[in-house]
C-alpha positions in Angstrom: -34.6 12.8 14.5 -35.3 9.3 13.0 -32.1 7.3 12.6 -32.6 6.8 8.9 -31.9 10.5 8.3 -28.4 10.5 9.7 -26.6 8.8 6.8 -28.6 11.0 4.4 -27.3 14.1 6.0 -23.8 12.8 5.8 -24.2 12.0 2.1 -25.5 15.4 1.4 -23.0 17.3 3.5 -19.6 16.1 2.3 -19.6 17.8 -1.2 -20.2 21.2 0.5 -16.5 21.1 1.6 -15.3 21.0 -1.9 -14.0 24.2 -3.5 -16.4 25.3 -6.3 -15.4 27.3 -9.3 -16.6 30.9 -9.0 -18.6 30.8 -12.2 -20.5 27.6 -11.4 -23.9 28.8 -10.6 -25.9 26.3 -12.6 -27.3 23.2 -11.2 -27.7 19.8 -12.9 -30.6 19.1 -10.6 -32.9 21.8 -12.0 -31.1 22.9 -15.1 -31.5 26.6 -14.1 -30.6 29.0 -11.3 -32.4 27.6 -8.2 -34.0 30.9 -7.3 -35.3 31.4 -10.8 -37.9 28.6 -10.6 -41.2 30.2 -11.6 -44.6 29.0 -10.3 -47.8 29.6 -12.2 -50.3 28.0 -9.8 -50.3 30.5 -7.0 -49.8 34.0 -8.2 -49.2 34.3 -11.9 -45.5 33.7 -12.9 -44.0 34.2 -9.5 -40.6 33.1 -8.2 -40.9 30.3 -5.7 -39.0 32.3 -3.1 -41.7 34.9 -3.0 -44.6 32.5 -2.2 -45.6 31.6 1.4 -46.3 28.0 0.7 -44.6 24.6 0.4 -44.7 24.0 -3.3 -42.9 21.0 -4.8 -41.4 21.5 -8.2 -40.3 18.8 -10.6 -38.4 20.1 -13.6 -38.2 18.6 -17.0 -34.7 17.2 -16.2 -36.0 15.6 -13.0 -39.0 14.0 -14.8 -36.6 12.2 -17.1 -33.9 11.4 -14.5 -35.0 7.7 -14.3 -36.2 5.7 -17.3 -38.6 8.4 -18.7 -41.5 6.0 -18.4 -43.1 6.3 -14.9 -43.9 9.4 -12.8 -43.7 7.9 -9.3 -39.9 8.0 -8.9 -40.0 11.8 -9.6 -43.0 12.6 -7.4 -41.6 10.6 -4.5 -38.6 13.0 -4.4 -40.9 15.7 -3.1 -41.2 15.6 0.7 -44.8 15.1 2.0 -45.9 13.6 -1.3 -46.3 9.9 -1.8 -47.3 8.1 -5.0 -48.1 4.4 -4.9 -47.9 2.6 -8.1 -49.3 -0.9 -8.5 -48.8 -0.7 -12.2 -48.6 1.8 -15.0 -52.4 2.2 -14.8 -52.9 1.7 -11.1 -51.7 4.6 -8.9 -52.6 6.7 -5.9 -51.2 10.0 -4.8 -51.5 11.2 -1.2 -50.3 14.6 0.0 -49.5 14.9 3.7 -51.7 11.9 4.2 -54.7 13.2 2.4 -56.1 10.7 -0.1 -54.4 7.7 1.5 -57.6 5.7 2.1 -58.9 6.0 -1.5 -59.5 2.4 -2.7 -58.0 2.3 -6.2 -57.0 5.7 -7.5 -56.4 9.3 -6.6 -59.0 11.7 -5.2 -58.9 14.7 -2.8 -56.1 16.1 -5.0 -57.0 18.2 -8.1 -54.7 18.1 -11.1 -54.4 20.2 -14.3 -52.6 20.0 -17.6 -52.1 23.6 -18.3 -55.6 25.0 -17.3 -57.4 21.8 -18.3 -58.6 19.7 -15.3 -57.4 16.1 -15.1 -59.9 15.6 -12.3 -63.3 14.3 -13.2 -66.6 15.4 -11.7 -66.4 12.3 -9.6 -63.3 13.7 -8.0 -61.0 11.0 -9.6 -57.6 12.3 -10.8 -55.6 10.6 -13.5 -52.1 11.9 -14.3 -50.3 8.7 -15.4 -51.7 8.8 -19.0 -49.6 11.8 -20.0 -46.2 11.2 -21.5 -43.4 12.5 -19.4 -41.7 14.0 -22.4 -44.8 16.1 -23.1 -44.3 17.8 -19.7 -42.3 20.9 -19.0 -42.7 21.2 -15.3 -44.8 19.8 -12.5 -45.9 22.0 -9.5 -47.4 20.3 -6.4 -49.2 22.5 -3.9 -49.3 20.8 -0.6 -52.6 21.2 1.2 -55.2 23.9 0.6 -52.7 26.7 0.1 -53.9 28.0 -3.3 -57.4 29.5 -3.6 -56.7 29.8 -7.4 -56.8 26.0 -8.0 -59.7 24.9 -5.9 -58.6 24.8 -2.2 -58.5 21.0 -2.2 -57.7 19.4 1.2 -54.8 17.5 -0.4 -53.7 20.3 -2.6 -53.3 20.5 -6.4 -50.9 19.3 -9.1 -50.3 21.5 -12.1 -48.5 20.1 -15.1 -47.1 22.6 -17.6 -46.9 21.4 -21.2 -43.5 21.2 -22.7 -42.5 24.5 -24.4 -42.2 24.4 -28.2 -38.6 24.6 -29.5 -37.1 24.5 -33.0 -36.2 20.9 -33.0 -37.0 17.3 -34.0 -36.3 14.5 -31.7 -36.6 10.8 -31.3 -36.4 8.8 -28.0 -36.5 5.0 -27.5 -36.3 3.1 -24.2 -36.1 -0.7 -23.9 -36.0 -2.7 -20.7 -36.9 -5.7 -18.7 -40.2 -7.5 -19.0 -40.8 -6.4 -22.5 -40.6 -2.7 -21.8 -40.6 -0.6 -25.0 -41.2 3.1 -25.2 -40.8 5.3 -28.3 -41.4 9.0 -28.6 -41.3 11.2 -31.7 -41.7 15.0 -31.4 -41.2 18.1 -33.4 -41.6 21.8 -32.7 -41.4 25.2 -34.2 -41.1 28.5 -32.3 -41.3 31.7 -34.3 -42.0 35.3 -33.4 -45.7 35.2 -33.9 -46.5 31.5 -33.3 -45.2 28.2 -31.8 -46.2 24.6 -32.3 -45.3 21.3 -30.7 -46.5 17.8 -31.5 -45.4 14.5 -30.0 -46.4 10.9 -30.4 -45.6 8.2 -27.9 -46.0 4.4 -27.7 -45.5 2.5 -24.4 -45.9 -1.2 -23.9 -44.8 -3.9 -21.5 -45.4 -7.6 -21.2 -45.5 -7.1 -17.4 -43.7 -9.0 -14.7 -46.9 -10.3 -13.1 -49.5 -12.6 -14.6 -52.2 -10.8 -16.6 -50.3 -7.5 -16.5 -49.6 -6.7 -20.2 -49.9 -3.0 -20.9 -50.1 -0.9 -24.1 -50.6 2.8 -24.6 -50.5 5.2 -27.5 -50.8 8.9 -27.3 -50.6 12.2 -29.3 -50.1 15.6 -27.7 -50.2 18.9 -29.5 -49.7 22.4 -28.1 -48.8 25.8 -29.2 -49.4 29.5 -29.5 -50.9 31.5 -32.4 -51.6 35.1 -33.1 -48.9 36.3 -30.7 -49.0 40.0 -30.5 -47.4 42.6 -28.1 -50.4 42.4 -25.8 -52.2 39.2 -26.7 -51.9 35.5 -27.6 -54.0 32.5 -28.2 -52.8 29.1 -26.9 -54.1 25.7 -27.6 -53.5 22.2 -26.3 -54.8 18.7 -27.1 -54.1 15.2 -26.0 -55.4 11.8 -27.2 -54.7 8.5 -25.3 -55.6 5.0 -26.3 -54.9 2.3 -23.6 -55.4 -1.3 -22.9 -54.0 -2.6 -19.7 -54.6 -6.0 -18.1 -55.2 -6.1 -14.4 -53.4 -8.6 -12.1 -55.1 -6.8 -9.1 -54.0 -7.2 -5.4 -53.0 -10.4 -3.7 -53.1 -11.8 -0.2 -50.1 -12.0 2.2 -49.0 -15.6 1.6 -49.1 -15.0 -2.2 -47.2 -11.7 -1.8 -44.5 -13.5 0.2 -44.2 -16.6 -1.9 -45.2 -15.9 -5.5 -45.6 -12.1 -6.0 -45.7 -12.5 -9.7 -49.1 -14.2 -9.5 -52.3 -12.4 -10.3 -55.4 -12.6 -8.2 -57.1 -15.9 -9.4 -60.4 -14.5 -10.4 -58.7 -11.6 -12.4 -56.5 -14.1 -14.1 -59.3 -16.4 -15.0 -61.5 -13.6 -16.4 -58.5 -12.0 -18.1 -59.6 -8.7 -16.6 -58.5 -5.5 -18.1 -59.3 -1.9 -18.7 -59.4 -0.2 -22.1 -60.3 3.4 -23.0 -60.0 6.2 -25.4 -59.5 9.6 -23.7 -59.4 13.1 -25.2 -58.8 16.5 -23.8 -58.6 19.9 -25.6 -58.5 23.5 -24.7 -58.1 27.1 -25.9 -56.7 29.9 -23.8 -56.7 33.6 -24.7 -54.8 36.2 -22.8 -54.9 40.0 -23.3 -52.8 42.6 -21.5 -55.0 45.7 -21.0 -52.0 47.7 -19.6 -48.8 47.2 -17.8 -50.8 46.4 -14.7 -53.9 44.3 -15.7 -54.0 41.1 -17.7 -57.1 39.2 -18.7 -57.2 35.5 -19.6 -59.9 33.0 -20.3 -59.8 29.3 -21.1 -62.4 26.8 -22.5 -61.9 23.1 -22.5 -63.5 19.8 -23.4 -62.7 16.3 -22.2 -64.1 12.9 -23.2 -63.4 9.3 -22.1 -65.0 6.0 -23.2 -63.9 3.0 -21.2 -64.6 -0.7 -21.0 -63.4 -2.7 -17.9 -64.2 -6.5 -17.7 -63.9 -7.5 -14.0 -64.6 -10.8 -12.4 -67.8 -9.7 -10.8 -69.2 -7.7 -13.8 -68.2 -5.7 -16.9 -68.2 -2.0 -16.5 -68.7 0.4 -19.4 -68.4 4.2 -18.8 -68.8 7.3 -20.9 -67.8 10.7 -19.5 -67.9 14.1 -21.2 -66.7 17.2 -19.3 -66.5 20.8 -20.4 -65.9 24.1 -18.7 -64.3 27.5 -18.7 -61.9 29.5 -16.5 -61.7 33.3 -16.6 -59.4 35.4 -14.5 -57.9 38.9 -14.1 -54.4 39.4 -12.7 -52.0 42.2 -12.3 -50.8 44.9 -9.9 -52.5 47.6 -7.9 -51.6 50.6 -5.8 -49.8 53.8 -6.4 -46.5 52.1 -7.0 -48.0 48.9 -8.4 -46.7 46.9 -5.4 -49.8 44.8 -4.7 -50.3 41.7 -6.8 -53.7 40.1 -7.3 -55.5 37.4 -9.3 -59.3 36.8 -9.3 -61.7 34.8 -11.4 -64.2 32.0 -11.7 -64.0 28.4 -12.9 -67.2 26.7 -14.3 -67.2 22.9 -14.8 -69.8 20.3 -15.8 -69.6 16.7 -16.7 -71.9 14.0 -17.8 -71.1 10.5 -16.6 -72.9 7.3 -17.9 -72.2 3.9 -16.5 -73.6 0.4 -17.3 -72.6 -3.0 -15.8 -73.2 -6.4 -17.4 -72.8 -9.9 -16.2 -69.4 -11.4 -16.7 -69.8 -15.0 -17.9 -66.1 -15.8 -18.0 -66.7 -19.1 -16.2 -68.8 -20.2 -19.1 -66.4 -19.1 -21.8 -64.1 -22.1 -22.0 -61.1 -20.3 -20.5 -61.2 -17.5 -23.1 -61.7 -14.8 -20.5 -64.5 -12.3 -20.0 -67.9 -12.6 -21.9 -70.6 -10.0 -21.7 -74.0 -11.2 -20.3 -77.2 -9.5 -19.2 -77.5 -5.8 -18.3 -77.3 -5.4 -14.5 -77.3 -1.6 -14.0 -77.7 1.6 -16.1 -77.1 4.9 -14.4 -76.2 8.5 -15.4 -74.8 11.3 -13.3 -74.4 15.0 -14.0 -72.1 17.1 -11.8 -71.7 20.8 -12.1 -69.8 23.3 -9.9 -68.2 26.7 -9.9 -65.2 27.9 -8.1 -64.9 31.6 -7.5 -61.4 32.6 -6.3 -59.2 35.6 -5.4 -55.7 35.9 -4.2 -53.8 39.1 -3.3 -50.4 40.1 -2.0 -50.0 43.4 -0.2 -46.7 44.8 1.1 -47.0 45.8 4.8 -43.6 47.1 5.8 -40.2 46.9 4.3 -39.6 43.1 3.8 -42.9 41.9 5.1 -46.0 41.2 3.0 -49.5 39.8 3.6 -51.0 37.2 1.3 -54.7 36.5 1.4 -57.1 34.4 -0.7 -60.5 32.9 -0.8 -62.2 30.1 -2.8 -66.0 29.6 -2.9 -67.3 26.3 -4.3 -70.9 25.3 -5.1 -71.6 21.8 -6.4 -74.8 20.2 -7.6 -75.4 16.7 -8.8 -78.2 14.8 -10.4 -78.5 11.0 -10.6 -80.6 8.9 -12.9 -81.1 5.2 -12.6 -82.4 3.7 -15.8 -82.3 0.0 -14.9 -83.7 -2.1 -13.3 -86.2 0.7 -12.5 -86.4 4.3 -13.5 -85.4 6.7 -10.7 -84.2 10.3 -10.7 -82.7 12.3 -7.9 -80.9 15.6 -7.5 -78.9 17.0 -4.6 -76.3 19.6 -3.8 -73.9 20.8 -1.1 -74.0 24.1 0.6 -71.4 26.6 -0.7 -68.0 26.0 0.9 -66.0 29.0 1.7 -62.2 28.4 2.0 -60.1 31.4 3.2 -56.3 31.5 3.2 -54.0 34.0 5.0 -50.2 34.1 5.1 -47.4 36.4 6.1 -44.1 36.4 4.2 -40.8 37.9 5.5 -37.5 38.2 3.7 -34.7 38.4 6.3 -32.2 38.5 3.5 -32.1 38.8 -0.3 -32.3 35.0 -0.8 -34.2 33.9 2.3 -37.9 33.9 3.1 -39.8 32.9 6.2 -43.6 32.4 6.1 -46.6 31.5 8.3 -49.9 30.5 6.9 -53.4 29.2 7.8 -55.7 27.9 5.1 -59.0 26.1 4.8 -59.8 23.3 2.3 -62.5 20.8 1.5 -63.0 17.5 -0.3 -66.4 16.5 -1.9 -67.7 13.0 -1.6 -67.1 10.8 -4.6 -70.1 9.1 -6.3 -69.6 5.8 -4.3 -69.3 7.8 -1.1 -72.5 9.7 -1.7 -74.8 6.7 -2.2 -76.6 4.4 0.1 -76.4 0.6 -0.3 -79.6 0.6 -2.4 -78.1 3.1 -4.8 -80.2 6.1 -3.5 -78.6 9.4 -2.5 -77.3 9.8 1.0 -78.5 13.3 1.7 -76.8 13.4 5.1 -73.3 13.1 3.9 -71.1 16.2 4.0 -67.8 17.3 2.4 -64.7 16.8 4.4 -63.3 20.1 5.6 -60.2 21.2 7.5 -57.6 23.8 8.3 -53.9 23.7 7.7 -51.4 25.6 9.8 -47.9 25.9 8.4 -44.5 27.5 9.1 -41.8 27.5 6.5 -38.3 28.6 5.6 -36.6 28.9 2.2 -33.0 29.9 1.5 -30.4 30.0 -1.3 -26.7 30.2 -0.3 -23.3 30.1 -1.9 -24.2 32.0 -5.0 -27.5 30.0 -5.3 -25.7 26.7 -5.4 -27.2 25.5 -2.2 -31.0 25.5 -1.9 -32.8 24.5 1.4 -36.5 24.4 2.3 -38.2 23.2 5.4 -41.8 23.3 6.6 -43.7 22.4 9.7 -47.4 21.8 9.4 -50.5 20.7 11.3 -53.7 19.8 9.4 -57.0 19.1 11.1 -59.8 17.3 9.2 -63.4 16.9 10.3 -66.3 15.0 8.7 -63.9 12.3 7.6 -65.2 10.5 4.6 -64.9 6.7 4.5 -66.2 4.3 1.9 -67.0 1.0 3.6 -66.9 -1.9 1.1 -70.1 -3.9 1.3 -69.7 -5.8 -2.0 -67.4 -6.5 -4.9 -68.1 -3.0 -6.3 -70.4 -1.5 -3.6 -69.3 1.0 -1.0 -71.2 2.9 1.7 -70.0 6.4 2.5 -70.3 8.0 5.9 -68.8 10.9 7.8 -67.0 9.0 10.5 -64.8 11.4 12.5 -61.7 13.5 12.6 -58.0 13.1 11.6 -54.8 15.0 12.4 -51.9 15.3 10.0 -48.7 16.7 11.6 -45.3 16.7 10.0 -41.9 18.2 9.2 -40.5 18.4 5.7 -36.9 19.0 4.5 -35.6 19.6 1.0 -32.0 20.4 0.0 -30.0 20.3 -3.2 -26.6 21.5 -4.0 -24.3 22.0 -7.0 -20.5 22.1 -6.9 -18.0 22.3 -9.7 -14.8 20.4 -8.9 -11.9 20.3 -11.3 -11.3 19.5 -15.0 -15.0 19.5 -15.9 -16.2 17.3 -13.0 -19.3 18.5 -11.0 -21.5 17.0 -8.3 -25.2 17.6 -7.6 -26.5 15.9 -4.5 -30.0 16.2 -3.1 -31.9 15.2 0.0 -35.6 15.2 0.9 -37.3 13.8 4.0 -40.6 14.0 5.7 -41.5 12.9 9.2 -45.2 12.7 10.0 -47.7 11.8 12.5 -51.0 10.9 10.8 -53.7 9.5 13.1 -57.5 9.3 13.8 -58.5 11.8 16.5 -62.1 10.7 16.6 -63.3 7.6 14.6 -65.9 5.2 15.8 -67.6 2.9 13.3 -69.5 -0.4 13.6 -68.9 -0.6 17.3 -65.2 -0.1 17.0 -63.3 3.0 18.3 -60.1 3.8 16.2 -59.2 7.0 18.0 -55.4 7.2 18.3 -54.8 4.7 15.6 -52.4 5.6 12.7 -54.0 6.7 9.5 -54.5 3.9 7.0 -52.7 3.6 3.7 -49.8 6.1 4.1 -46.3 5.9 5.6 -45.5 8.3 8.3 -41.9 8.7 7.3 -40.2 9.0 3.8 -36.8 10.0 2.6 -35.0 10.3 -0.7 -31.4 11.1 -1.6 -29.2 11.0 -4.6 -26.3 12.4 -6.4 -25.6 13.2 -10.1 -21.9 13.3 -11.3 -21.1 15.1 -14.5 -17.7 14.3 -16.0 -15.7 15.4 -19.0 -16.2 13.7 -22.3 -20.0 14.2 -22.0 -20.4 11.4 -19.5 -22.7 11.5 -16.4 -23.9 9.1 -13.8 -26.4 9.1 -11.0 -27.5 7.1 -8.0 -30.8 7.6 -6.1 -32.2 6.1 -2.9 -35.7 6.1 -1.6 -36.9 5.0 1.9 -40.5 4.2 2.7 -41.7 3.5 6.2 -44.2 0.8 7.1 -47.9 1.4 6.0 -50.9 0.5 8.2 -53.2 -1.7 6.0 -56.4 -1.3 8.0 -58.0 1.2 10.4 -57.5 -1.1 13.4 -53.7 -1.2 12.6 -53.6 -5.0 13.0 -51.8 -5.4 9.6 -48.9 -3.4 8.4 -46.4 -3.5 5.5 -42.6 -3.6 6.2 -40.4 -0.6 5.6 -38.2 -0.8 2.6 -35.5 1.1 0.6 -34.9 1.2 -3.2 -31.7 2.1 -4.9 -31.5 3.0 -8.6 -28.4 3.7 -10.7 -27.9 5.3 -14.2 -25.0 5.9 -16.5 -25.3 8.1 -19.6 -23.6 9.9 -22.4 -24.8 13.1 -24.0 -23.1 15.1 -26.6 -23.9 17.9 -29.0 -22.3 18.0 -32.5 -21.8 21.2 -34.6 -24.4 23.0 -32.4 -27.3 21.3 -34.2 -27.2 17.5 -33.5 -27.6 16.1 -30.0 -27.2 12.4 -29.2 -27.7 10.7 -25.8 -27.5 7.1 -24.6 -28.1 5.8 -21.1 -28.2 2.6 -19.2 -29.9 2.1 -15.8 -30.7 -0.5 -13.2 -33.7 0.1 -10.9 -34.1 -1.7 -7.6 -30.5 -2.8 -7.8 -30.7 -4.9 -4.6 -33.9 -6.7 -5.7 -35.8 -5.6 -2.7 -39.3 -7.2 -2.2 -41.8 -4.6 -1.3 -45.4 -3.5 -1.6 -45.5 -0.8 -4.3 -49.2 -0.1 -3.5 -51.7 -1.4 -1.0 -55.5 -1.7 -1.0 -56.6 -0.1 2.3 -59.1 -2.0 4.4 -59.3 -4.9 2.0 -61.8 -7.5 2.9 -61.7 -11.3 2.5 -65.0 -12.6 1.3 -66.0 -16.1 2.5 -62.9 -18.0 3.5 -60.5 -15.9 1.4 -57.8 -13.8 3.0 -57.9 -10.0 2.4 -55.9 -9.0 -0.7 -53.9 -6.0 0.6 -50.8 -6.1 -1.6 -49.6 -4.9 -5.0 -46.0 -6.2 -5.2 -43.4 -3.9 -6.5 -41.2 -4.4 -9.6 -38.1 -6.5 -8.8 -34.6 -5.7 -10.2 -35.0 -4.5 -13.7 -32.8 -2.9 -16.4 -33.4 -0.3 -19.2 -31.5 1.4 -21.9 -32.4 4.6 -23.6 -31.4 6.2 -26.8 -32.3 9.7 -28.2 -31.4 11.9 -31.1 -32.3 15.5 -31.6 -31.8 18.0 -34.4 -31.9 21.6 -33.5 -32.6 24.2 -36.2 
């Protein structure tokens, strides 16, 4: 066991010795009985203890446990999941090491807001635009465990919209470096309908040069025409963003002046700005007590403008699709559960680049010049899926599933010369098989094997001249997992652990050959082995005091098994861009007089910066504290105030890295996105419940 885990186990263990009150079965960590957490992304509306998979769950309370602004602190509590955040608009999520080598964002992990994909046809996933206060729950499936949501190698993230309630609320957060966030929301929940609308504004002056950020968003959701057997749900979200980009910096700058921006990004005043829309309708009908039908249709659109030192990129993407499924129970005694359906998706992507004449603009930043490229891509796929659970004997059940994906892409170059190409991938079959055993009422043991895949992104699927690389293949792999879940002491103590081995072949790499040019190849195999632990506990003490400690840790071994490229052999090297070991721990203390406080701690191991492992970040630990007051008056008015300090010891660390960064000419490679230093925030909220 790594040495860093020992003090965490001691921190977690000591409250167990306290004598709890017999009626204290609620937890401040989740806000509900621990075994009542319901998952919608595996089998429909199933308790987490009945699913043979490691599924991380972030509740609404946990999402807002920090400053209510950024998602990374909540996601990084889940063992095996690591979210890097170089800024509010620059993030990367890796699950069990999958997706760690993506240059600037998240791919190989699919994400959904309700049933609407947050993953584009180019395999890029963006979750950071959504307001945390518009989320009800986040479910993270680790690895290709769920056929229902695409069998992605990294897994899937499903964000449940916040449920409508009869209330009006206002939330404001102010903090260091010009942080200001305000949210207004209102909801109505009646017998036959429900409606929720929220508006949020987020801005920051930024602590680095050229890092100002401003975002506005509106989210609506609800249910209409609710009947005994049917309902129609709707959801919509609009986001307007303008975020300046300081970009990554080299090692000497990171060590001596981390607040600096990359010189060319500062000179060009580089930024990204976009308007993004998503909307969807979902209709569900219950044919009988055993069979339910549901279908969803959705539309997404995004228009963006990104002046960069080497060019100005303008993109326009429209996606639409549908998802239809049947779910229910079969058999004489209705003991077998199933879900089966199909997802259809298509998007149209247009991109143009222009010269950036910022050097000729008298220090005023970016200036659009001549057209350089004009391209269009259409990507369409279908996922057919099925998942079933069949009782075998007494407390033993079999879970099986399959996902079939077929993807086709067409590419058109309109400038400098007209060229059209079309290509597709062979259908990918991804089976999944699991056994689940309940040795006791509140315990479960499972074993599973599952297959997953990851399609090449646009940049990975092209040759250096912009033509299609017809030889490139999807990444594929198998995951083997053993897991244990248990609830003890009247459900106050919750423990989960998992051991996994993931084997990937046809490893996709995107070699950078220019400022914005990449060459994709299938370069080898990787192995991802690890152990994960999650534990949380609730104990009521005396006179209204209670404690809620938690602990999560992951110990991994991620490495290249076969990887030879450009005459170099990287077999046996550690996987680039992801820490092998992570840990998080914390405790929330609730006291009389409506006062509460919390402290959280996160440890991140060193990260290899390049495939040769010649450069590596240092390990670091961050500590955050928060003190708050929450009180309800007359059963209708709720007021809350909180004050927090993040990175209380002012630790210097790399919050995100650019894997395999290159230094052009005499410049050093720019690997580092420095993390936010010590910072403060205060939050105020008011709610009227009717």
